[in-house]
C-alpha positions in Angstrom: -15.7 -100.1 -23.4 -15.2 -96.6 -22.0 -11.7 -95.9 -20.7 -11.4 -95.0 -17.0 -10.8 -91.2 -16.7 -11.5 -90.6 -13.0 -11.3 -92.5 -9.8 -13.2 -91.1 -6.9 -12.0 -92.3 -3.5 -13.5 -91.9 0.0 -11.2 -90.9 2.8 -11.9 -92.2 6.3 -12.0 -96.0 6.1 -10.9 -96.2 2.5 -7.7 -94.2 2.1 -7.3 -93.1 5.7 -7.5 -95.4 8.7 -10.5 -94.6 10.9 -9.6 -96.7 14.0 -12.7 -95.6 15.8 -12.1 -91.8 15.5 -15.6 -91.1 14.1 -17.2 -92.9 17.1 -15.0 -91.0 19.6 -15.7 -87.7 18.0 -19.4 -88.4 17.8 -19.5 -89.3 21.5 -17.9 -86.0 22.4 -20.2 -84.1 20.0 -23.5 -85.7 21.1 -22.5 -85.1 24.8 -22.2 -81.4 23.9 -25.8 -81.6 22.6 -26.9 -83.0 26.0 -26.8 -86.8 25.4 -24.3 -88.6 27.6 -23.1 -92.2 27.2 -25.3 -93.1 30.1 -28.4 -91.7 28.4 -30.9 -94.3 27.2 -30.9 -92.7 23.8 -27.2 -93.0 23.3 -27.0 -96.7 22.1 -29.7 -96.1 19.4 -27.9 -92.9 18.3 -24.6 -94.7 18.1 -26.2 -97.4 15.9 -27.5 -94.8 13.6 -24.1 -93.2 13.3 -22.6 -96.5 12.3 -25.5 -97.2 9.8 -25.0 -93.8 8.2 -21.2 -93.9 8.0 -20.0 -91.9 5.0 -22.9 -89.4 5.0 -22.6 -85.7 5.7 -22.3 -85.3 9.5 -24.6 -82.3 9.7 -27.3 -84.3 8.1 -26.8 -87.1 10.6 -27.0 -84.7 13.5 -30.2 -83.2 12.2 -31.8 -86.6 12.0 -30.6 -87.5 15.5 -31.7 -84.3 17.1 -35.2 -84.2 15.5 -34.4 -81.4 13.1 -33.4 -79.0 15.8 -31.0 -76.9 13.6 -29.3 -75.0 16.5 -28.5 -78.2 18.4 -27.5 -80.0 15.2 -25.1 -77.2 14.2 -23.6 -77.1 17.7 -23.1 -80.9 17.7 -21.6 -80.8 14.2 -19.1 -78.1 15.3 -18.2 -80.1 18.4 -17.7 -83.2 16.1 -15.4 -81.2 13.9 -13.4 -79.9 16.9 -13.1 -83.3 18.5 -12.1 -85.1 15.2 -9.6 -82.4 14.3 -8.0 -82.6 17.8 -7.7 -86.4 17.4 -6.0 -85.8 14.1 -3.7 -83.1 15.5 -2.8 -85.5 18.4 -1.4 -88.0 15.9 -4.4 -90.3 15.5 -4.3 -90.3 11.7 -2.7 -92.8 9.5 -3.1 -93.7 5.8 -4.5 -97.1 4.8 -1.4 -99.1 3.7 -0.7 -98.6 0.0 -3.3 -95.9 -0.4 -0.9 -93.2 -1.3 1.0 -95.4 -3.7 -2.3 -96.4 -5.4 -3.2 -92.8 -6.0 0.2 -92.0 -7.4 0.1 -95.1 -9.6 -3.3 -94.2 -11.0 -2.2 -90.6 -11.8 1.0 -91.8 -13.4 -1.2 -93.9 -15.7 -3.1 -90.8 -16.7 -6.2 -91.4 -14.5 -7.4 -88.4 -12.5 -8.1 -89.0 -8.8 -10.5 -87.2 -6.5 -10.6 -87.6 -2.7 -14.1 -87.1 -1.1 -15.5 -87.1 2.4 -18.6 -86.7 4.4 -16.7 -84.5 6.8 -16.7 -80.7 6.7 -14.0 -79.0 4.5 -12.1 -77.9 7.6 -11.9 -81.5 8.9 -10.9 -82.7 5.5 -8.1 -80.2 5.4 -6.9 -81.2 8.9 -6.5 -84.8 7.6 -4.7 -83.6 4.5 -2.4 -81.5 6.6 -1.6 -84.4 9.0 -0.8 -86.8 6.2 1.0 -84.3 3.9 -1.5 -85.1 1.2 -2.2 -81.7 -0.2 -1.5 -82.1 -4.0 -1.6 -85.9 -3.8 -5.0 -86.0 -5.7 -6.2 -84.0 -8.6 -9.2 -82.7 -6.5 -10.5 -82.9 -3.0 -14.2 -82.4 -2.3 -16.5 -82.2 0.8 -20.2 -81.4 1.2 -21.0 -77.7 1.1 -23.1 -75.1 -0.7 -24.5 -76.6 -3.9 -22.9 -80.0 -3.2 -24.8 -82.5 -1.1 -23.1 -85.3 0.7 -23.6 -89.0 0.3 -25.7 -90.9 -0.7 -26.5 -88.2 -3.3 -24.3 -88.3 -6.4 -23.1 -84.7 -6.0 -19.5 -85.3 -4.8 -18.8 -87.7 -7.8 -20.5 -85.4 -10.3 -18.8 -82.3 -8.9 -15.4 -84.0 -9.3 -16.3 -85.0 -12.9 -17.2 -81.4 -13.7 -14.2 -79.9 -12.0 -11.8 -82.3 -13.7 -13.6 -82.1 -17.1 -14.5 -85.8 -17.4 -16.0 -86.6 -20.8 -18.3 -89.5 -19.8 -19.6 -90.6 -16.4 -19.2 -94.2 -17.5 -15.4 -93.5 -17.3 -15.7 -93.0 -13.6 -14.7 -95.6 -10.9 -15.8 -95.0 -7.3 -14.5 -96.8 -4.2 -15.5 -96.4 -0.5 -16.0 -98.4 2.7 -19.8 -97.7 3.2 -23.1 -98.5 1.5 -23.5 -94.8 1.1 -20.4 -94.7 -1.0 -21.8 -97.4 -3.2 -25.2 -95.6 -3.5 -23.4 -92.4 -4.5 -21.4 -94.1 -7.2 -24.3 -95.9 -8.7 -26.4 -92.7 -8.7 -23.7 -90.9 -10.5 -23.5 -93.3 -13.4 -20.0 -94.7 -12.6 -19.2 -98.0 -14.3 -17.1 -99.3 -11.4 -18.5 -98.9 -7.9 -16.3 -100.8 -5.4 -16.7 -101.4 -1.7 -13.5 -101.8 0.3 -13.3 -103.9 3.5 -10.9 -101.6 5.4 -13.7 -99.6 7.0 -17.1 -100.0 8.5 -19.1 -102.2 6.1 -18.9 -105.9 5.3 -19.2 -107.8 2.1 -23.0 -108.6 2.4 -23.7 -104.9 2.9 -21.9 -104.0 -0.2 -23.6 -106.7 -2.2 -27.0 -105.6 -1.0 -26.2 -102.0 -1.9 -25.3 -103.1 -5.5 -21.5 -102.7 -5.5 -20.0 -103.9 -8.8 -16.9 -105.2 -6.9 -15.9 -105.8 -3.3 -12.2 -105.4 -2.6 -10.0 -106.1 0.4 -8.4 -102.7 0.1 -8.1 -99.7 -2.2 -4.7 -101.2 -3.2 -6.7 -103.7 -5.3 -8.4 -101.0 -7.3 -5.8 -100.6 -10.1 -6.1 -104.3 -10.9 -9.7 -103.7 -11.9 -8.7 -101.2 -14.5 -7.3 -103.3 -17.4 -4.1 -102.2 -19.1 -6.2 -101.3 -22.1 -8.3 -99.0 -19.9 -5.3 -97.4 -18.3 
């Protein structure tokens, strides 16, 4: 058995409460791209946003706007602005026990990385609001040379940055099927879905999750004392 060296955790819906912020920010962003809530296209677009929770938002907007890069970039910027304003207005809370879980894992010698499908600026706004800078060993977001979920890049980039010796020593946890796909594609031994976000147990099971947890607080219990 390979000891757990690294735990890679999603943010919104896994360690940070979402409470509908993604949907609110999307609604504002897609309106900026010319699609109002009254538009006949809006319900289908909203369904797609829910289906692709966890994925890089610029990729989502490209798909929704038929590859129109200019409109997709404008919508993505509007999304970032709207989400960051919601965070700045106080609509940002941690999942109960998430901070303590990260501290516990690190105290046991396990490295922790926080990852997101948001842009780096949005990720930093969340970290600022929660006072979480320095809480984890690494924080990563999609960017140049690092694709977002469901690609394995975020997990593998964390493994490289933190000098992990074996991908089998990685555990991944997130609240979407995309998180599960990312974990499986990276070679992680533990790929857990958590029920504090958008996905339900059947979705995680269909995606191939090794475990389904009520909350990220339950993750340390998966790592045996021997592993820790």
